[in-house]
N, C-alpha and C positions, 0 to 999 in steps of 0.2 A: 776434553782430553787434556791431560796435563803431565808433562815430563815423562811420557811413557815410552818414547822411542827417540833417544837423542841422535842416533846415527841418521835416521830419516829426517829429523828436524834440521840437522846440519846440511844434508844433501839439498833440502828445499831452499835453505838460505843461500848456498853457493849458486844454485840455479837462478834464484831471484836476483842475485847480484850481477850475473852475466846478462840477464835480460834487461835489468835496469840500466846497466852501463851502455848497452846498445841503444836503449830508449833515450838516454841522456845525449848520446851523440846526435840523434835525430833532433832533439830539442835545441841543441846548439845550432844546427842547420836552420831550424825554423826561427830561431831568435833573430836572424837577420831581418825578417819581415814582420814578426809578431812580438807583442809585449809578453813578458813572462806570465802574467795572469791570463792573457788570452789563451796561451798554450795550456795552462793549468786548467782553465775552465773547460776547454774542449776535452781534455783528458778525463775530467770528472764526469762530464755529461755522457760521453761514450761508455765509460766504465759502468755507470749507473744503468744505462739503457740495456747494455749487454747482460748485466747480472740479474735484472728483474726476473726474466723467465727461468734462469738457472736456479735462483733462490726459491721460486715457487715450486719448481719441479723437485728440488732436493729436500726442501724444508717446509713447504706449504706457504700459503699467502700470509699467514700470521707472522712469519719470520721477517717480513718486510718492515714490520714495526719494531723499532729498536728498544731493547731493555736498557736500564740504567742510562737514561737519556742525557743526564748531565755529563757523565764520563764520555759518552759518545760524541757530544758536541765539543767538549774539550779536545778529544783526540782529533776530530776533524779540523778544528782550528789549528792545532799544532802542526798537522801535516800540510794544511793549506799554506801556512806561513813558511814552514820549513822548506817545502819543495819549491814554493814560489821564489823564495830567496835563493835557492840553489840555481834555479833556471836563470835568475838575474845574475848570479855570480859568474856563470859560465859564459856570459856575454863579455866579461872582462878578462878571464883567465882560462887556461887550458882545463879540460875535463879532469885529467889526472890530478892537477893541483887542487881544484875545487873538491874533488872526492877526498883527497888526503886531508884537507881542512875540515871536512864534514866528519872525519873520523873521531872527532871529539864526542860524537853521539854514543857509539858503543862503549867508549871509556866511561862516560857518565853513567850509562845504564849498568855496566858491570860494577862500578864503584858504589852506586846507590842501591843495588839490588837487595842488600840485607835490610835496609830501612824502608824502602818503597815497596818492594815486591816480596819481602820475607824469604829471600833465597840466600843461603850462607855464602860468605866470601872469606876464604882462607888467606893466610899470609903469603903463600906461594903465588896465588892468583893476584893478590894485591901488588906484589913485586912485578909480576908479568904485565899488569896494567900500566904500571909506571914505566917499564921498559918500552911497552908499546907506544906510550905517549912520547917518550924520548925519540922513538923511531919517526913519529910524525914530525917532531921538531927538526930532525935531520933532513927529512924531505922538504920542509918549509923553512930551512935555515934563514937567518936575517936578510940574506941577499935575494929576497923574493923577486922574481921577474914579473913584468907586466904591471898593470894598474893595481896598486896596493889595495884599493877599496874592494876589489873582488874577493880578496882573502878574508877581509872582515865580514863581508856579506855572507861568504861561505861558512865562516865560524858561527855567525848567528843562526844560520840554517841548521848547523849541527846541534845547537842547543835545543831548538824546537823539535828536531827529529828525535832527540833523546827522549823528550817528553812524550812524543808520539809512540815510540817503541814501548815505553813503560805502560802507557795507557792501553796499548794493544794487548800486552800481557795480562793486565787486569781484567780485560774483557774476554780473554781466550776461553775461559771455563764456562761462560754463560751464553755465548753466542756461537752458532755454527760458522765455520770459516767463510763460506760463501756469503752468508748474510752479513757477517761483520765487515767484509770488504765492501759490500753494497752500501751499508750504513755509512761507512767512512766517506765514500765518494759522494753519495747523495747529499749528506749533511754539509760536506765541504762545498759542494756546488751551490747549495742554498745560501751559505755564508758569503759566497763571492758575488752572487747575482745583484744585490743592492748597489754594488759599486761598478756595475757594468759600463756605465757611460764614461768612467774615468780611464779605462784601459782597453776596451774592446777594439780589435782590428778584424774586420770580416775576412774569412778565409778566401783564398784565391783558387780558381779551378786548377791551376798548374801545380798547386801544392797538395791536392787531395790524396795522391798516392803516398806522399811522405807523411801526411797527417794520419792516414789510415794505418800505416805501419807503426807510427809512434803510439797511437792510442791502443792498438792491439797489444803491443809489448807492455805498455803501462798497465793494462788490465791483468795480463798474465803475471807480471812482476808483483803486483799487489797481492794476488791470490797466493802465490808461492811464499811471500814474506809473512803474511798473516798466518798461513798454514804452518810455517816453521815454528812460530811462537806457540802454536797449539801442541806441538809434539815434543818440545824440549824447553828447559828453563832458559831465561834470558842470559844468565851467566854462562851457559854452555854455548849457545849459538851466536850471541852478540859478537864474539871475536871474529866469526867468519864473515861479518860485514866487511872486514878488512880485505877480503878477496876481491871486492869491487874495484880496488885500485889497480889490480892486475888486469881486470877486464876493461877498466877505463883507459889504462895505458894502451891496450891493444886497439880499442876503438879509436882513441886519439891518433894513433899511428896510421890506421887504415883510412880514416876520414880526413884527418887534418895534417898528417905527416909530422907529428910531434912525438918526442920520446923524452922520458926523464934523463937527466944527466947522471954522471957517476955517483954523486952523493944521493941523488934520488933513488937509485937502485939500492944503495946501502940502507936507506931508510925503509924502503919497501920490504927488504929482507928482514929487518929488525921487527917491524910491525907484524908481518906475517908469521914469523917465528913465535913471537909472544902470543899471538892469537891461537895458533895451533897448540901451543903448550897448555894454555888455559883450558881449551876444549878437551884435550887428552887427559889432563889432570881431573877434570870434572867427571868424565866418563869412568875413570878408574875408581874414583871415590864412590860413585853410585853403584858400580859393580861389587865393591867390597862391602 
């Protein structure tokens, strides 16, 4: 399925961002006791196990075998590195700050969509992307608080996640949504296993409830996000990744009692406005 229902694709992306922000809050809580790769490996293991029967039921056992293996492996590598670095970053800085820094990902996807994905990018959307990037700079102005290294780690995470989003779009037409999500998690799990001795921290019984909630939300979030790319073009739904900063701010306040300052809110408004404009412009162009 390809670019057939932009409104539904947008809805899936917004829901995915809300789920992912909540999951990230749990990851920050878990980061007190576990390494980022331990958290990530548990996420991939649980997601893979949960999805196997669903994939077989919906698409048949043959769907467990990935097509275009090279692209699948690259995509899994990108998401493992990108998410792993994000979980590392939130050990140093607030979730909203890390999320804002990762927003380089949708900017990269939208900017490169004509060349990498074959999706047109007009002048108005180009200007909107630039404005959105300026909004990120307002949020992250030079007087960044906290350990500065966390911002650079989050920036690197955004670059890898941009590659993941583009690879997901490449695979959207060839693989069912559920199977694609399984392939991504399973291959990423395989990529992490050889390095287990370097990072593994055994889970504690006291943390099982938090881990269960974390892994459940991680699985749901992946399905929603991959599904979003199956129903709408990357240039349409990528701007709605920006809604995650709203959810991240909410989660940060509820769990950690932190909120953006005055300039942070200004930056969020700029970024959100630019993203919404891009989406509305794309929908109008397709309707005409």
